[in-house]
C-alpha positions in Angstrom: 41.5 -79.1 19.8 43.3 -81.6 17.6 46.7 -80.7 16.1 46.4 -80.8 12.3 48.5 -79.9 9.3 46.0 -79.6 6.5 43.7 -77.2 8.3 45.0 -74.3 10.4 42.0 -72.9 12.3 44.1 -70.4 14.2 45.4 -68.9 10.9 41.8 -68.7 9.5 40.7 -66.9 12.7 43.6 -64.5 12.5 43.0 -63.9 8.7 39.4 -63.0 9.4 40.4 -60.6 12.2 43.0 -59.1 9.9 40.5 -58.6 7.1 38.0 -57.0 9.5 40.5 -54.6 10.9 41.8 -53.7 7.5 38.2 -53.0 6.3 37.6 -50.8 9.3 40.9 -49.0 8.8 40.1 -48.3 5.2 36.6 -47.0 6.1 38.1 -44.6 8.6 40.7 -43.4 6.1 38.0 -42.8 3.5 35.8 -40.9 6.0 38.6 -38.7 7.2 39.9 -38.0 3.8 36.5 -37.2 2.3 35.1 -35.5 5.4 31.9 -37.6 4.9 30.7 -40.5 7.1 28.3 -41.5 4.3 30.2 -42.1 1.1 28.2 -45.0 -0.2 24.6 -46.2 0.1 25.9 -49.2 2.0 27.2 -46.9 4.7 23.6 -45.7 5.6 21.0 -46.4 2.9 18.3 -44.1 4.4 20.8 -41.4 5.2 22.3 -41.6 1.7 18.8 -41.0 0.2 18.0 -38.1 2.6 21.4 -36.5 2.0 20.9 -36.5 -1.8 17.5 -35.0 -1.4 18.8 -32.3 0.8 21.6 -31.5 -1.5 19.1 -31.1 -4.3 17.0 -28.7 -2.2 20.1 -26.7 -1.2 20.9 -26.2 -4.9 17.3 -25.1 -5.6 17.4 -22.7 -2.6 20.4 -21.0 -4.1 18.7 -20.6 -7.4 15.5 -19.3 -5.7 17.6 -16.8 -3.8 19.2 -15.7 -7.1 15.7 -15.4 -8.7 14.5 -13.2 -5.8 17.6 -11.0 -6.1 17.1 -10.6 -9.8 13.4 -9.8 -9.2 14.5 -7.1 -6.7 16.9 -5.6 -9.3 14.0 -5.5 -11.8 11.8 -3.7 -9.3 14.6 -1.3 -8.5 15.0 -0.5 -12.2 11.3 0.1 -12.6 11.1 2.3 -9.5 14.0 4.5 -10.7 12.4 4.9 -14.2 9.1 5.8 -12.6 11.0 8.4 -10.6 12.1 10.0 -13.8 8.6 10.1 -15.1 7.3 11.6 -11.8 9.9 14.4 -12.0 8.8 15.2 -15.6 5.1 15.2 -14.8 5.6 17.3 -11.7 7.5 19.9 -13.8 4.7 19.8 -16.5 2.2 20.4 -13.8 4.1 23.3 -12.4 4.4 24.8 -15.9 0.7 24.3 -16.5 -0.2 26.0 -13.3 2.1 28.8 -14.3 0.4 29.1 -17.7 -3.0 29.2 -16.0 -2.1 32.4 -14.2 -3.3 34.6 -17.0 -0.3 37.0 -16.8 1.6 35.6 -19.8 1.4 36.7 -23.4 1.3 34.2 -26.3 5.1 34.3 -26.7 5.6 33.3 -23.1 3.0 30.6 -23.3 4.6 29.2 -26.5 7.9 29.0 -24.6 6.1 27.1 -21.8 4.4 24.9 -24.4 7.8 24.1 -25.9 9.2 22.8 -22.6 6.0 20.9 -21.8 6.1 19.2 -25.3 9.8 18.3 -24.8 9.1 16.8 -21.4 6.1 14.8 -22.7 8.3 13.4 -25.5 10.8 12.4 -22.8 8.1 10.7 -20.8 7.2 8.6 -23.8 10.9 7.9 -24.6 11.8 6.8 -21.1 8.7 4.7 -20.9 9.4 2.9 -24.2 13.0 2.3 -23.4 12.7 1.2 -19.8 13.6 -2.5 -19.7 15.3 -5.2 -17.7 16.9 -8.1 -19.4 14.8 -7.6 -22.5 11.5 -7.1 -20.5 9.8 -3.8 -21.2 8.9 -2.3 -17.8 6.4 0.4 -18.9 5.1 -0.6 -22.3 2.3 -3.2 -21.8 -1.0 -2.1 -23.4 -2.9 -5.4 -23.1 -2.1 -6.7 -26.6 1.7 -6.6 -27.0 2.8 -9.3 -24.5 5.1 -10.8 -27.1 6.9 -7.5 -27.5 7.2 -6.6 -23.8 7.8 -10.0 -22.4 4.9 -9.7 -20.0 1.6 -11.5 -19.9 -1.8 -10.5 -18.6 -0.8 -12.0 -15.2 2.3 -9.8 -14.8 5.6 -11.5 -13.8 5.9 -14.4 -11.5 9.1 -14.7 -9.4 10.0 -18.3 -8.5 11.3 -17.9 -5.0 10.5 -21.3 -3.5 11.3 -25.0 -4.1 8.0 -26.1 -5.5 5.3 -25.3 -8.1 2.6 -24.1 -5.7 1.4 -20.6 -5.1 3.5 -20.3 -1.9 6.7 -20.6 -3.9 5.8 -17.7 -6.2 5.6 -13.9 -5.8 3.4 -12.3 -8.5 4.3 -8.8 -9.7 1.0 -7.4 -10.9 0.5 -6.3 -14.4 -0.5 -2.8 -13.0 3.3 -2.3 -12.4 4.1 -2.6 -16.1 1.2 -0.9 -17.9 2.2 1.6 -20.6 3.5 4.8 -19.1 3.8 6.7 -22.4 1.7 9.9 -22.8 -1.0 7.9 -24.5 -0.7 5.2 -21.9 -1.1 7.6 -19.0 -3.8 9.8 -20.4 -5.5 7.6 -23.0 -8.4 6.6 -20.8 -9.3 9.8 -18.9 -12.6 10.4 -20.6 -14.3 12.8 -22.9 -13.2 15.9 -20.9 -9.6 15.5 -21.9 -10.6 14.6 -25.5 -12.5 17.9 -25.7 -9.5 19.8 -24.3 -7.2 18.3 -26.9 -9.8 18.9 -29.7 -10.0 22.5 -28.7 -6.2 22.8 -28.8 -6.1 21.2 -32.1 -8.3 23.8 -33.7 -11.5 21.8 -33.4 -10.2 18.7 -35.0 -10.6 15.5 -33.1 -7.5 13.9 -31.6 -7.1 10.2 -31.1 -4.7 10.1 -28.2 -3.6 6.5 -28.8 -2.4 7.2 -32.3 -1.8 11.0 -32.7 1.9 11.4 -33.7 1.9 15.1 -32.8 0.3 14.4 -29.5 2.9 16.2 -27.3 2.5 19.5 -29.0 -1.3 19.3 -28.9 -1.3 18.2 -25.2 1.2 21.0 -24.4 -1.0 23.5 -26.1 -4.0 22.4 -23.9 -1.7 22.8 -20.9 -0.9 26.4 -21.8 -4.4 27.5 -23.1 -3.3 27.7 -26.7 -5.1 26.6 -29.8 -3.8 26.0 -33.3 -5.0 28.4 -36.0 -3.7 28.6 -39.5 -0.9 26.3 -38.6 0.2 28.4 -35.5 -0.7 28.2 -31.8 -2.4 31.3 -30.5 -4.3 32.3 -27.4 -7.6 30.5 -26.9 -9.4 33.6 -25.6 -11.4 34.1 -28.7 -12.8 30.6 -28.7 -16.3 30.1 -27.5 -16.6 28.0 -24.3 -12.8 27.8 -24.3 -11.2 25.7 -21.6 -8.2 27.1 -19.8 -4.9 25.6 -18.7 -6.1 25.2 -15.2 -8.6 22.5 -16.3 -5.6 20.3 -17.4 -4.3 20.2 -13.8 -6.8 17.4 -12.9 -5.6 15.2 -15.7 -2.0 15.8 -14.7 -2.8 15.0 -11.1 -4.5 11.8 -12.2 -1.3 10.7 -14.1 1.0 11.7 -11.2 -1.3 9.7 -8.8 -1.1 6.7 -11.2 2.7 6.8 -11.2 2.7 7.1 -7.4 0.3 4.2 -7.1 2.6 2.0 -9.2 5.7 3.0 -7.1 3.8 2.2 -3.9 3.0 -1.2 -5.3 6.7 -1.7 -6.3 7.7 -0.8 -2.7 5.3 -3.4 -1.3 6.6 -6.0 -3.8 10.2 -5.1 -2.8 9.4 -5.8 0.8 8.0 -9.2 -0.1 11.0 -10.1 -2.2 13.4 -9.0 0.5 11.5 -11.1 3.0 11.7 -14.1 0.6 15.5 -13.7 0.3 15.8 -13.6 4.1 13.6 -16.7 4.5 15.6 -18.5 1.8 18.8 -17.7 3.7 17.4 -19.1 6.9 16.1 -22.2 5.2 19.4 -22.8 3.5 21.3 -22.4 6.7 19.1 -24.8 8.7 19.2 -27.4 5.9 22.9 -27.1 5.7 23.2 -27.7 9.4 21.0 -30.7 9.2 22.9 -32.1 6.2 26.2 -31.6 8.2 24.8 -33.6 11.1 23.7 -36.4 8.9 26.6 -36.7 6.6 29.8 -35.0 7.9 32.5 -37.0 9.6 33.1 -36.5 13.3 36.9 -36.4 13.0 37.6 -36.9 16.7 35.5 -40.0 16.8 36.8 -41.3 13.5 40.4 -40.7 14.6 39.8 -43.0 17.5 38.3 -45.6 15.3 41.3 -45.3 13.0 43.8 -45.9 15.8 41.8 -48.8 17.1 41.6 -50.4 13.6 45.3 -49.8 13.1 46.2 -51.5 16.4 43.9 -54.5 15.6 45.4 -54.8 12.2 48.9 -54.9 13.5 48.0 -57.4 16.2 46.2 -59.6 13.8 49.1 -59.5 11.4 51.5 -60.6 14.2 49.2 -63.3 15.4 48.6 -64.5 11.9 52.4 -65.0 11.5 52.4 -67.0 14.7 49.3 -69.1 13.7 50.9 -69.9 10.4 53.8 -71.6 12.3 51.5 -73.7 14.5 51.4 -76.8 12.1 55.2 -77.1 12.3 54.8 -78.2 15.9 53.8 -81.6 14.5 57.4 -82.1 13.3 58.4 -82.3 17.0 56.3 -85.4 17.5 58.1 -87.4 14.8 
């Protein structure tokens, strides 16, 4: 190779090597300091795109898990409220069976009626006030969705990443139907209507709108009828119906509550399964993302040392190469 002054090829080669070593050194420093081997799209274009997609999915999985946990809390609240109603209805049934024994005078029956009426009022109060985050849990009557926060389709829990049916758990509207006295007993047929009419002194009772329903219902449960403004024994009424005939309607209401609680239990199992599945999915996705994006510190440390040595060597050789043209002075 010719000896030249204006062009120093050795210096150019050393500069290129120095730049390459410095770039590699900076890349290693960046990867070890951030913990990621993909910091820019240029590092791995396909991997960068996949990592961003997986990060989005991981965030959505966290939200879905929160959704499922909130849904589980809602179901727990509903189940506990139904437990209160079940206790009251069971006590009302016990009192009704006691009143049906025929060994109690009107004073005793009126005392029983008073407790039954109080418990019926409490059933309605609990049902109307049971709510979760503004959603009424026991008040849907088919027309008041705006008030209860529930539609005809019940409540959908978003427990997946997508908009398909597999990402949703539906909580049936049956879980949230009205559980007030009128809601539980309002559609039990003419037999109950006749019992209430008898207790009301022969006047028809509309169970959905009767404000004094608890007292009338309690009178039917104790075999009393209203006469001249007071409740008295129904023994003098032709074709009178006794308290024992109310047991079937109370049993139907208790079975209704039990059916709802059973459905809540089944829904709880589904929600808990969804939470477990989301945890597994999130764990596997996190592992995959780590494999794709995280820096192997041991490997990158070796690359760093190698780049550092090459940088130092290139700098030394560049200094030598820059002195090469001065040799020409020896020829003069």
